C-alpha positions, 0 to 999 in steps of 0.5 A: 453191830448197829454201829456198822449199819449206822456208819453204812449210811454215812456219806464218805468224804468227797474224793477230792478231800479224801485224796488230799488227806491221803496224800498228807498222811502218806507224806507224814509217814503215819496213817495210810488208807486201803480203798476198795471201790473200783470194779477191779478191786472188788472183783478180786475178792470172792463173791459167794452169793453176790453180784457185782454190778457196774460201776462197782456195787456189791448186791445180793445175787441170783440163787443157783440150784444144782440140777445134777452131778455126774460121776466124772471130773468134766462135762463136755456136752449136753442136750435137752428135750421138750419133756425135760429130759437132759443128755450129758456126756463126760470128757474123762471117761467118755460116758453118756448120761440121761437126767430124767425130769424131777430126778437128781440122779443121772442114769448111765446110758452108754460107755464109749471107747473114746475118752471124751463125749464131745458133742450131742444133738437130738431130734428128741423124737427117735435119734440121738447123735453123739460125737467122741474125741479124739479120733473123732467119730459120730454115733447114732443112738435110738432113743428107744434103745440108746445103749445100741450105737452105730457109727454114722460118720468117721471123718478123716479129721482127728476131732469133731468139735460141734454137731447141729441139726439143720431145718431139714433134719440133716446132721452138720458136723464141725471138725478139726485139725482140718477145719471143715463142716460136713452135712451127713444124710443117711444113705448119702456120702458126707457132703463138705459144706465148708472147707475153711482153710483153718485148723479147726471149726469150733462152733456153728450157728444157724441164722435166719434165712438158712445162713450157717455161721461158723467160728474157727481156731487158727486165724479167728475167722467168722464164716457165713455160708449161704444156703447156696453154698457161698462162703464169706468171712464176715469178721477177722478176729484180732484173737486166734479163736472164736470160741462161741457164737449165737445168732439173733432173729434179726441176724445180729451175731454175738460172739466170744473170741480169745487167744493170742494171734500169730501173724497170718500166713500168706493167702486167705481161707482155702489159699494156703490155710492149714497147709501153709507154714505157721497156719496149720495147728496141731491138735494140742494147739486147740486142746481145752484145759477145762470142761464145758457144759450147758443146759437149756430149758425144755421148750415145745421146740427141742434144742441140742447143745454141744461143748468142747472137751480136752482133746487128747492126742491119738489114744488107741480105741479102748484106751480109757485113760488117754493122754493128758490134755496138752499144756499151752506154752505161755498159757495162751487161751485155747478154743473152747467150742460150745453150743450154737444158737440158730433159727428154729427148726422147721416144723417138718422135721422137729429137729433140735436146733438152738434158737435165740430167745424170741422178743417176748421171751427176752422181755419177760426174762430181763428181770432175772438180772434186775437186782434192785440197786439202792442208795448212792453209787458212782455213775458209770459212763458207757464203755461200748466201743465201735471197731473198724475192721480189725487187722489180723495182726497179733494182739495181747492175750485176753478175750473179747465179746463182740457184736456183729450187726446185720450190716456187718459192722463189728461192735466191741461190747467188752475187752478184757486182758485179765479174763479168759472167756469161754462161753456165751448166752443171749438174754434179751439185749444182754449177753452172758459170758462164762469165764475161767475166773472163779467160775463167774458169769458176766453180764455184758450190756450194750452201753455198760461195762461188764458186771459179775452176775454170779459166781458159781465156783470152780475153775471155769464156767465154760458153757452157758445158755439162756431159755426164756427166764431161765439160765443154765450153766455148767461147772467143771470142778465136779461135773455139775449142771446148774440153773441160775434162778430168777429169785435172789439170795437172802444171805451172801458173803463177800471176802476181799482179796488180802490187803497188803501193807507191804510191811508189818502194820497196825490196823485201825478203823474201817469206813464203809460207803453202803446202804442198808435199806429197810431191816437189811443188815451188813456185818463186817469182820476181819482177820490178819496174817503174814503168809500170802494165802489166808487160812489156818495160819492167820488170826481168827475172824473178829468182828469190828468194835464200836466205831468200826475199829478193827480188832485183828492183830498187827500183821502185814496182810489183812482181809475183811468179810462182809455178810449181807442179809436181806430183810423180810421183803427181800431187800438187801444191802448195797456196798460200793466202797470200803476204806481201811486205815492202817499204820505201817511199822516204819522200817529202816532204810536199806543201803545196798552198796556204797561205791567210791570211784577212781581218783580224778573223777566227779559225778555230774548231775543229769536231768532228773528222771521220774521214779516211783518211790512210794509203791501203791501196795494196797490201792490206798495211796496213789503212786507218788512219782518223784524226779530222781537225779541221775549222774555221769562220770566227768574227769576232774583232777584232785577230785573224788566221788562216791555213789550209793544204792539205797531204798526205803521199804515204806517208800519214804523220802530219804536224805543222806549224811556222808562221812570220812575216816582215816585208817589211823583215826577214831573220829569221823569227818563230815563231808556233807549232810542233808544230801538228797541225791545218791551221789557226792563229789568232793575235793581231796586237797584239804583231806591229806594222803591216807587210807580212808573209809566212807560212811553213808547214813540214810534217814527217813525224817522227811516222811516220819515224826521224830519218834518214828524216824529210822536211819541206816549206815553203810561203809564203803570198801577202804580206798586211798587218797594220795596226792603226793608223788613218790620220792626218788632217792640215792640215785648213783651212776657207775661208769665203765668205759662208755657204759653207765650203770644207774641205781635208784630207789622209788618210795611212796608213803601211801600208794604202791609204785606202779611204773618206772623208767628213764630217757636219755637226752629226751629220747623215748621212754624206756620202762624198767622193772624192779629188782624183784620183778614185781611192782607191789611195794611202797619202796622199789629198787630199780637199776639199768645200764646204758651205753652212751657216746662220748660227750655230755648226756642227761638221764631223766628218771621217773616213777609213778605210783598207783594214784598216778602221781609222777616223780622225776629227777635228772642226772648229768653224765659225761663220757670221755673220748 
């Protein structure tokens, strides 16, 4: 595959030239190009061992090591101690496990009656605290005999979302369906530290100076509670849930917020809040649909971390199965409480409290993310946006990473409408974010767009944390505890999202924009198919032929795979642009309907409206907006009009030929050719009466060569052209005294008679019915009798056919005295 490596070093055409060539090819109906070079296009594929850096470069990513896997579907809480011991709780069977240093198999410590172990906090000396859900309880376990557990707090609230130990070793408990924070001290009644007025307090973080920060679900508030107990909303999120937050040593607060926000109820925190209509959330409203886990490195100061499992609705104690997690209508994001980061614990207690990395640790740890970039790549502009105070009105679903500076100014680091973000970890100046898309961890740096650091697989990375040079994460597909290592993969594979040609296509050449420094290699292969999901029903993988020619058979869809291999020095390839040439099979146009309007109407052209006629199916060709003519109906005697609905599967430009044929004829008469619009009006004066059929033929010759051109025809329903009035024959009058009896016939050669009547001496119109009572023939017999005064009278007879042609005649009648 040396030809691939050589081609990887060739610079592609400039974007301007490439755009011109693509547009020319598109117009000619020949070769089209699928181009993958934006972060969104590349991120749509699977990154197995790769990182996707801003502004869109695929490189070898950090190695991922599995530390443990417990016998359950989900992990909901993890705490670690300085000696390397890790405690973790599950969210399906409500179990507490311990992972001893250097051992891969976890030890079952306690099997709780409740379905979920929600949060864990420990002083790593004597005590271990565990929160369970639903019907939330907080248990105290002695590390020396962890199997023995006693309930130290049984709140009236349904859920316990988070636990933390403050600098004095007191236990802080965050609750929900009534959002409060309690301080629990042995021998004393629980003290309410914060009554938020929100439905749920999801996350807590201890900041410098003893401030306590809390994120809520309902209206998405971030609270600060001072050591003196003063509460203050430092930010009102445009999203409904603040799912994770962390405080830096200088007081900077980074957070993740998500969920569609409803209009706020009247009043602020504590002024209606959870009790106000529309403000109170049910437990289902915050039921996560994923598992969460986080591990931190063992350090001299112990740490405690919690996460949010799915909250079942009110199972009985001992109900092992419990209800299934509630589904969210419209798939709105759900609060996902995860462990808080705060200031170091006081020396006096040695309590486990999460800390942000110190400045020296952050600087030392930064190289974890510095994947060497080689070769040319487009230069990205900074995308950091500073926000004014956000109004609490509803926003589109999505997620955001936000930094609140010590002076209170919010700065949006990343806003995504496509990703559901669940968790956050600090690493130097950067923020790492766990998402629900393919188990990805994103790196969000101030002044840059978000980049994919690693893809660990599974449905989500709901929680992650950093400690020094180490990053830990949890995957909820099989309850795995993972560590992201500072070393990088030697090999990795990228599989693109399927390229959809829209129709059956013949695949041509693949052109790369990449670098393979040193002895690194980049190998490409492809497969094709016609089913939506790639798999066994597709062709086998085939490597490219010399010159980058694709060997996969013709099909509607194609997928490419790029294999990255580093050289002996660990230097790997960089890939940032892939172009795939293909020739779509030219499909014939489609005419869905042909409608002939009623007589005496024309279609008048209105100002044209923009319309996309060439869909951007693959990213290869920019959407082509053309001005499609519109029309309206306008009365005009003697005219007819027709309109049709047509489209081209390839998005080609269409032109039309319109023909007419009488029922009694074999040959078609051409009304118009080379019609660009989808309607036509014509004068019927030279055509003659009769029953006709219209034929519309569409062709795509403007977009294709003569050999590739396709056409399609469609017939209208039969319609009548009738310009001649009926004939009134054999009128006869019989007098009987003063009564005149009149008989006559109305005949038409084309249209049925529809109405008839008479007037006497110019008087009002008197309707008549045919002898058989129904106007349903070309020939109708009509009769009436009328009493007349002596003298001379004029009787006017009239008949109208269905084409609105009118026939009249007059009779003179004299009545003697």
